[in-house]
N, CA, C and O atoms as a Tinker XYZ file with bonds, in Angstrom:
   308  protein
     1  N     -9.915000   -5.065000    2.626000    73     2
     2  CA    -9.863000   -3.635000    2.744000    64     1     3
     3  C    -11.192000   -3.072000    2.233000    63     2     4     5
     4  O    -11.638000   -3.405000    1.135000    81     3
     5  N    -11.805000   -2.231000    3.028000    73     3     6
     6  CA   -13.077000   -1.622000    2.640000    64     5     7
     7  C    -13.026000   -0.109000    2.605000    63     6     8     9
     8  O    -14.004000    0.529000    2.217000    81     7
     9  N    -11.905000    0.482000    3.003000    73     7    10
    10  CA   -11.768000    1.944000    2.957000    64     9    11
    11  C    -10.308000    2.304000    2.740000    63    10    12    13
    12  O     -9.427000    1.452000    2.851000    81    11
    13  N    -10.059000    3.551000    2.434000    73    11    14
    14  CA    -8.705000    4.028000    2.138000    64    13    15
    15  C     -7.843000    4.064000    3.394000    63    14    16    17
    16  O     -8.341000    4.300000    4.495000    81    15
    17  N     -6.535000    3.826000    3.218000    73    15    18
    18  CA    -5.556000    3.969000    4.277000    64    17    19
    19  C     -4.778000    5.245000    3.982000    63    18    20    21
    20  O     -4.441000    5.485000    2.823000    81    19
    21  N     -4.477000    6.074000    4.980000    73    19    22
    22  CA    -3.876000    7.385000    4.721000    64    21    23
    23  C     -2.417000    7.314000    4.249000    63    22    24    25
    24  O     -1.762000    6.276000    4.343000    81    23
    25  N     -1.932000    8.452000    3.741000    73    23    26
    26  CA    -0.535000    8.565000    3.333000    64    25    27
    27  C      0.364000    8.244000    4.521000    63    26    28    29
    28  O      0.140000    8.715000    5.636000    81    27
    29  N      1.391000    7.427000    4.257000    73    27    30
    30  CA     2.332000    7.044000    5.304000    64    29    31
    31  C      3.617000    6.511000    4.657000    63    30    32    33
    32  O      3.676000    6.307000    3.445000    81    31
    33  N      4.626000    6.293000    5.473000    73    31    34
    34  CA     5.855000    5.641000    5.008000    64    33    35
    35  C      6.406000    4.793000    6.138000    63    34    36    37
    36  O      6.012000    4.921000    7.297000    81    35
    37  N      7.340000    3.915000    5.755000    73    35    38
    38  CA     7.991000    3.022000    6.710000    64    37    39
    39  C      9.503000    3.227000    6.602000    63    38    40    41
    40  O     10.102000    2.818000    5.608000    81    39
    41  N     10.131000    3.850000    7.603000    73    39    42
    42  CA    11.573000    4.117000    7.499000    64    41    43
    43  C     12.453000    2.898000    7.690000    63    42    44    45
    44  O     13.634000    2.934000    7.343000    81    43
    45  N     11.906000    1.812000    8.237000    73    43    46
    46  CA    12.752000    0.657000    8.531000    64    45    47
    47  C     12.351000   -0.621000    7.782000    63    46    48    49
    48  O     12.830000   -1.706000    8.110000    81    47
    49  N     11.469000   -0.494000    6.770000    73    47    50
    50  CA    11.048000   -1.720000    6.080000    64    49    51
    51  C     10.468000   -1.413000    4.705000    63    50    52    53
    52  O      9.725000   -0.448000    4.526000    81    51
    53  N     10.822000   -2.254000    3.740000    73    51    54
    54  CA    10.080000   -2.281000    2.488000    64    53    55
    55  C      8.722000   -2.902000    2.817000    63    54    56    57
    56  O      8.563000   -3.534000    3.862000    81    55
    57  N      7.739000   -2.721000    1.920000    73    55    58
    58  CA     6.423000   -3.319000    2.133000    64    57    59
    59  C      5.975000   -3.938000    0.813000    63    58    60    61
    60  O      5.858000   -3.248000   -0.200000    81    59
    61  N      5.730000   -5.233000    0.835000    73    59    62
    62  CA     5.292000   -5.941000   -0.366000    64    61    63
    63  C      3.816000   -6.270000   -0.256000    63    62    64    65
    64  O      3.365000   -6.810000    0.754000    81    63
    65  N      3.063000   -5.942000   -1.300000    73    63    66
    66  CA     1.638000   -6.210000   -1.378000    64    65    67
    67  C      1.411000   -7.293000   -2.429000    63    66    68    69
    68  O      1.987000   -7.243000   -3.515000    81    67
    69  N      0.575000   -8.265000   -2.103000    73    67    70
    70  CA     0.207000   -9.343000   -3.024000    64    69    71
    71  C     -1.313000   -9.314000   -3.134000    63    70    72    73
    72  O     -2.012000   -9.467000   -2.132000    81    71
    73  N     -1.825000   -9.117000   -4.346000    73    71    74
    74  CA    -3.258000   -9.061000   -4.560000    64    73    75
    75  C     -3.889000  -10.436000   -4.416000    63    74    76    77
    76  O     -3.370000  -11.422000   -4.938000    81    75
    77  N     -5.013000  -10.498000   -3.703000    73    75    78
    78  CA    -5.719000  -11.749000   -3.481000    64    77    79
    79  C     -7.118000  -11.730000   -4.095000    63    78    80    81
    80  O     -7.491000  -12.664000   -4.804000    81    79
    81  N     -7.896000  -10.678000   -3.832000    73    79    82
    82  CA    -9.259000  -10.527000   -4.350000    64    81    83
    83  C     -9.503000   -9.067000   -4.692000    63    82    84    85
    84  O     -8.989000   -8.166000   -4.029000    81    83
    85  N    -10.286000   -8.846000   -5.723000    73    83    86
    86  CA   -10.585000   -7.467000   -6.108000    64    85    87
    87  C     -9.333000   -6.739000   -6.576000    63    86    88    89
    88  O     -8.332000   -7.363000   -6.927000    81    87
    89  N     -9.398000   -5.435000   -6.577000    73    87    90
    90  CA    -8.264000   -4.608000   -7.010000    64    89    91
    91  C     -7.894000   -3.644000   -5.887000    63    90    92    93
    92  O     -8.746000   -2.934000   -5.352000    81    91
    93  N     -6.610000   -3.633000   -5.544000    73    91    94
    94  CA    -6.071000   -2.709000   -4.543000    64    93    95
    95  C     -5.352000   -1.595000   -5.280000    63    94    96    97
    96  O     -4.469000   -1.866000   -6.094000    81    95
    97  N     -5.705000   -0.369000   -5.014000    73    95    98
    98  CA    -5.004000    0.777000   -5.610000    64    97    99
    99  C     -3.919000    1.204000   -4.634000    63    98   100   101
   100  O     -4.182000    1.445000   -3.456000    81    99
   101  N     -2.692000    1.295000   -5.146000    73    99   102
   102  CA    -1.547000    1.730000   -4.354000    64   101   103
   103  C     -0.981000    2.963000   -5.035000    63   102   104   105
   104  O     -0.619000    2.926000   -6.211000    81   103
   105  N     -0.909000    4.055000   -4.284000    73   103   106
   106  CA    -0.423000    5.309000   -4.842000    64   105   107
   107  C      0.832000    5.760000   -4.114000    63   106   108   109
   108  O      0.922000    5.651000   -2.891000    81   107
   109  N      1.793000    6.263000   -4.863000    73   107   110
   110  CA     2.921000    7.021000   -4.328000    64   109   111
   111  C      2.723000    8.434000   -4.844000    63   110   112   113
   112  O      1.769000    8.691000   -5.580000    81   111
   113  N      3.601000    9.356000   -4.476000    73   111   114
   114  CA     3.462000   10.715000   -4.989000    64   113   115
   115  C      3.699000   10.777000   -6.501000    63   114   116   117
   116  O      3.257000   11.724000   -7.152000    81   115
   117  N      4.392000    9.780000   -7.071000    73   115   118
   118  CA     4.725000    9.788000   -8.502000    64   117   119
   119  C      3.883000    8.824000   -9.335000    63   118   120   121
   120  O      3.686000    9.066000  -10.526000    81   119
   121  N      3.383000    7.744000   -8.746000    73   119   122
   122  CA     2.745000    6.673000   -9.515000    64   121   123
   123  C      1.451000    6.202000   -8.880000    63   122   124   125
   124  O      1.204000    6.421000   -7.694000    81   123
   125  N      0.624000    5.544000   -9.699000    73   123   126
   126  CA    -0.596000    4.899000   -9.233000    64   125   127
   127  C     -0.617000    3.490000   -9.823000    63   126   128   129
   128  O     -0.490000    3.328000  -11.037000    81   127
   129  N     -0.775000    2.474000   -8.980000    73   127   130
   130  CA    -0.769000    1.077000   -9.415000    64   129   131
   131  C     -2.102000    0.448000   -9.073000    63   130   132   133
   132  O     -2.709000    0.779000   -8.054000    81   131
   133  N     -2.565000   -0.467000   -9.930000    73   131   134
   134  CA    -3.755000   -1.262000   -9.635000    64   133   135
   135  C     -3.295000   -2.704000   -9.496000    63   134   136   137
   136  O     -2.908000   -3.344000  -10.474000    81   135
   137  N     -3.341000   -3.201000   -8.281000    73   135   138
   138  CA    -2.864000   -4.544000   -7.971000    64   137   139
   139  C     -4.021000   -5.515000   -8.096000    63   138   140   141
   140  O     -5.005000   -5.415000   -7.363000    81   139
   141  N     -3.905000   -6.452000   -9.022000    73   139   142
   142  CA    -4.944000   -7.431000   -9.285000    64   141   143
   143  C     -4.593000   -8.761000   -8.614000    63   142   144   145
   144  O     -3.447000   -8.939000   -8.202000    81   143
   145  N     -5.532000   -9.698000   -8.490000    73   143   146
   146  CA    -5.227000  -10.985000   -7.879000    64   145   147
   147  C     -4.027000  -11.679000   -8.561000    63   146   148   149
   148  O     -3.969000  -11.800000   -9.784000    81   147
   149  N     -3.097000  -12.117000   -7.740000    73   147   150
   150  CA    -1.908000  -12.803000   -8.251000    64   149   151
   151  C     -0.752000  -11.886000   -8.581000    63   150   152   153
   152  O      0.351000  -12.369000   -8.834000    81   151
   153  N     -0.960000  -10.586000   -8.588000    73   151   154
   154  CA     0.142000   -9.660000   -8.873000    64   153   155
   155  C      0.699000   -9.114000   -7.563000    63   154   156   157
   156  O      0.063000   -9.210000   -6.514000    81   155
   157  N      1.895000   -8.540000   -7.642000    73   155   158
   158  CA     2.525000   -8.007000   -6.432000    64   157   159
   159  C      3.351000   -6.782000   -6.755000    63   158   160   161
   160  O      3.732000   -6.545000   -7.902000    81   159
   161  N      3.618000   -6.015000   -5.726000    73   159   162
   162  CA     4.475000   -4.836000   -5.848000    64   161   163
   163  C      5.154000   -4.611000   -4.515000    63   162   164   165
   164  O      4.573000   -4.873000   -3.462000    81   163
   165  N      6.388000   -4.125000   -4.559000    73   163   166
   166  CA     7.111000   -3.772000   -3.347000    64   165   167
   167  C      7.318000   -2.263000   -3.332000    63   166   168   169
   168  O      7.844000   -1.684000   -4.282000    81   167
   169  N      6.899000   -1.643000   -2.243000    73   167   170
   170  CA     7.135000   -0.224000   -2.020000    64   169   171
   171  C      8.384000   -0.127000   -1.133000    63   170   172   173
   172  O      8.379000   -0.636000   -0.012000    81   171
   173  N      9.441000    0.512000   -1.612000    73   171   174
   174  CA    10.681000    0.596000   -0.829000    64   173   175
   175  C     10.505000    1.421000    0.458000    63   174   176   177
   176  O      9.639000    2.292000    0.539000    81   175
   177  N     11.327000    1.131000    1.436000    73   175   178
   178  CA    11.307000    1.923000    2.676000    64   177   179
   179  C     11.454000    3.403000    2.353000    63   178   180   181
   180  O     12.118000    3.760000    1.380000    81   179
   181  N     10.855000    4.252000    3.141000    73   179   182
   182  CA    10.904000    5.712000    3.029000    64   181   183
   183  C     10.128000    6.294000    1.855000    63   182   184   185
   184  O     10.236000    7.494000    1.606000    81   183
   185  N      9.352000    5.500000    1.122000    73   183   186
   186  CA     8.537000    6.015000    0.027000    64   185   187
   187  C      7.105000    6.223000    0.531000    63   186   188   189
   188  O      6.429000    5.256000    0.881000    81   187
   189  N      6.635000    7.480000    0.571000    73   187   190
   190  CA     5.257000    7.735000    0.985000    64   189   191
   191  C      4.279000    7.035000    0.040000    63   190   192   193
   192  O      4.459000    7.041000   -1.178000    81   191
   193  N      3.239000    6.431000    0.626000    73   191   194
   194  CA     2.241000    5.728000   -0.185000    64   193   195
   195  C      0.926000    5.638000    0.579000    63   194   196   197
   196  O      0.870000    5.867000    1.787000    81   195
   197  N     -0.115000    5.301000   -0.148000    73   195   198
   198  CA    -1.419000    5.045000    0.455000    64   197   199
   199  C     -2.108000    3.957000   -0.354000    63   198   200   201
   200  O     -1.754000    3.714000   -1.507000    81   199
   201  N     -3.085000    3.308000    0.249000    73   199   202
   202  CA    -3.799000    2.216000   -0.413000    64   201   203
   203  C     -5.289000    2.397000   -0.242000    63   202   204   205
   204  O     -5.757000    3.033000    0.702000    81   203
   205  N     -6.036000    1.814000   -1.193000    73   203   206
   206  CA    -7.497000    1.819000   -1.099000    64   205   207
   207  C     -8.033000    0.745000   -2.042000    63   206   208   209
   208  O     -7.372000    0.372000   -3.010000    81   207
   209  N     -9.228000    0.255000   -1.752000    73   207   210
   210  CA    -9.821000   -0.716000   -2.669000    64   209   211
   211  C    -10.406000   -0.008000   -3.869000    63   210   212   213
   212  O    -10.852000    1.135000   -3.765000    81   211
   213  N    -10.407000   -0.675000   -5.003000    73   211   214
   214  CA   -11.143000   -0.180000   -6.162000    64   213   215
   215  C    -12.496000   -0.873000   -6.100000    63   214   216   217
   216  O    -12.596000   -2.075000   -6.346000    81   215
   217  N    -13.508000   -0.134000   -5.782000    73   215   218
   218  CA   -14.803000   -0.726000   -5.533000    64   217   219
   219  C    -15.041000   -0.835000   -4.038000    63   218   220   221
   220  O    -14.409000   -0.137000   -3.245000    81   219
   221  N    -15.953000   -1.711000   -3.662000    73   219   222
   222  CA   -16.344000   -1.827000   -2.260000    64   221   223
   223  C    -15.344000   -2.553000   -1.372000    63   222   224   225
   224  O    -15.275000   -2.294000   -0.170000    81   223
   225  N    -14.560000   -3.470000   -1.965000    73   223   226
   226  CA   -13.714000   -4.331000   -1.136000    64   225   227
   227  C    -12.579000   -4.925000   -1.942000    63   226   228   229
   228  O    -12.729000   -5.211000   -3.130000    81   227
   229  N    -11.440000   -5.109000   -1.288000    73   227   230
   230  CA   -10.317000   -5.831000   -1.877000    64   229   231
   231  C     -9.581000   -6.568000   -0.763000    63   230   232   233
   232  O     -9.714000   -6.229000    0.413000    81   231
   233  N     -8.811000   -7.573000   -1.143000    73   231   234
   234  CA    -8.031000   -8.345000   -0.187000    64   233   235
   235  C     -6.599000   -8.424000   -0.704000    63   234   236   237
   236  O     -6.365000   -8.753000   -1.866000    81   235
   237  N     -5.653000   -8.120000    0.166000    73   235   238
   238  CA    -4.237000   -8.277000   -0.197000    64   237   239
   239  C     -3.467000   -8.826000    0.975000    63   238   240   241
   240  O     -3.853000   -8.643000    2.130000    81   239
   241  N     -2.387000   -9.492000    0.676000    73   239   242
   242  CA    -1.453000   -9.981000    1.685000    64   241   243
   243  C     -0.306000   -8.989000    1.707000    63   242   244   245
   244  O      0.225000   -8.624000    0.658000    81   243
   245  N      0.077000   -8.551000    2.896000    73   243   246
   246  CA     1.162000   -7.580000    3.035000    64   245   247
   247  C      2.312000   -8.231000    3.778000    63   246   248   249
   248  O      2.119000   -8.840000    4.830000    81   247
   249  N      3.521000   -8.097000    3.220000    73   247   250
   250  CA     4.723000   -8.663000    3.825000    64   249   251
   251  C      5.635000   -7.510000    4.211000    63   250   252   253
   252  O      5.976000   -6.661000    3.387000    81   251
   253  N      6.029000   -7.498000    5.502000    73   251   254
   254  CA     6.859000   -6.422000    6.038000    64   253   255
   255  C      7.588000   -6.914000    7.268000    63   254   256   257
   256  O      7.305000   -8.007000    7.757000    81   255
   257  N      8.527000   -6.124000    7.781000    73   255   258
   258  CA     9.240000   -6.487000    9.010000    64   257   259
   259  C      8.275000   -6.587000   10.174000    63   258   260   261
   260  O      7.271000   -5.875000   10.221000    81   259
   261  N      8.579000   -7.472000   11.116000    73   259   262
   262  CA     7.725000   -7.620000   12.302000    64   261   263
   263  C      7.692000   -6.346000   13.136000    63   262   264   265
   264  O      6.671000   -6.044000   13.754000    81   263
   265  N      8.782000   -5.600000   13.165000    73   263   266
   266  CA     8.852000   -4.377000   13.971000    64   265   267
   267  C      8.742000   -3.111000   13.102000    63   266   268   269
   268  O      9.406000   -2.109000   13.367000    81   267
   269  N      7.916000   -3.171000   12.084000    73   267   270
   270  CA     7.778000   -2.053000   11.145000    64   269   271
   271  C      7.331000   -0.779000   11.863000    63   270   272   273
   272  O      6.474000   -0.818000   12.745000    81   271
   273  N      7.921000    0.339000   11.473000    73   271   274
   274  CA     7.535000    1.645000   11.966000    64   273   275
   275  C      6.691000    2.322000   10.890000    63   274   276   277
   276  O      6.994000    2.216000    9.701000    81   275
   277  N      5.654000    3.001000   11.297000    73   275   278
   278  CA     4.782000    3.720000   10.354000    64   277   279
   279  C      4.727000    5.181000   10.735000    63   278   280   281
   280  O      4.407000    5.516000   11.876000    81   279
   281  N      5.038000    6.058000    9.790000    73   279   282
   282  CA     4.952000    7.502000    9.984000    64   281   283
   283  C      3.872000    8.031000    9.045000    63   282   284   285
   284  O      3.956000    7.855000    7.830000    81   283
   285  N      2.873000    8.671000    9.607000    73   283   286
   286  CA     1.782000    9.221000    8.797000    64   285   287
   287  C      2.184000   10.586000    8.248000    63   286   288   289
   288  O      2.883000   11.361000    8.900000    81   287
   289  N      1.720000   10.854000    7.029000    73   287   290
   290  CA     2.130000   12.054000    6.293000    64   289   291
   291  C      0.972000   13.060000    6.256000    63   290   292   293
   292  O     -0.178000   12.745000    6.564000    81   291
   293  N      1.335000   14.277000    5.866000    73   291   294
   294  CA     0.321000   15.271000    5.529000    64   293   295
   295  C     -0.398000   14.799000    4.296000    63   294   296   297
   296  O      0.017000   13.819000    3.677000    81   295
   297  N     -1.475000   15.474000    3.919000    73   295   298
   298  CA    -2.179000   15.131000    2.668000    64   297   299
   299  C     -1.245000   15.211000    1.477000    63   298   300   301
   300  O     -0.139000   15.743000    1.576000    81   299
   301  N     -1.697000   14.679000    0.352000    73   299   302
   302  CA    -0.885000   14.578000   -0.869000    64   301   303
   303  C     -0.133000   15.860000   -1.147000    63   302   304   305
   304  O     -0.680000   16.956000   -1.020000    81   303
   305  N      1.119000   15.716000   -1.526000    73   303   306
   306  CA     2.016000   16.860000   -1.773000    64   305   307
   307  C      1.956000   17.280000   -3.215000    63   306   308
   308  O      2.640000   18.224000   -3.612000    81   307
């Protein structure tokens, strides 16, 4: 990841992020997480979130349903 991903949610799937390299910042409207290599977090379905690298680049593995739906949100509420 080299740039931010916009606010969005998935109505039909949880989304699990596993940190591989660098630090991935994952934000919900209530919390901010810094995912480091070897750590993981699951964002439940229907929870608005966005991701971005801390620094120039980060790598994460994302686990989700094969038929995941993505709904993009307005800017931060």
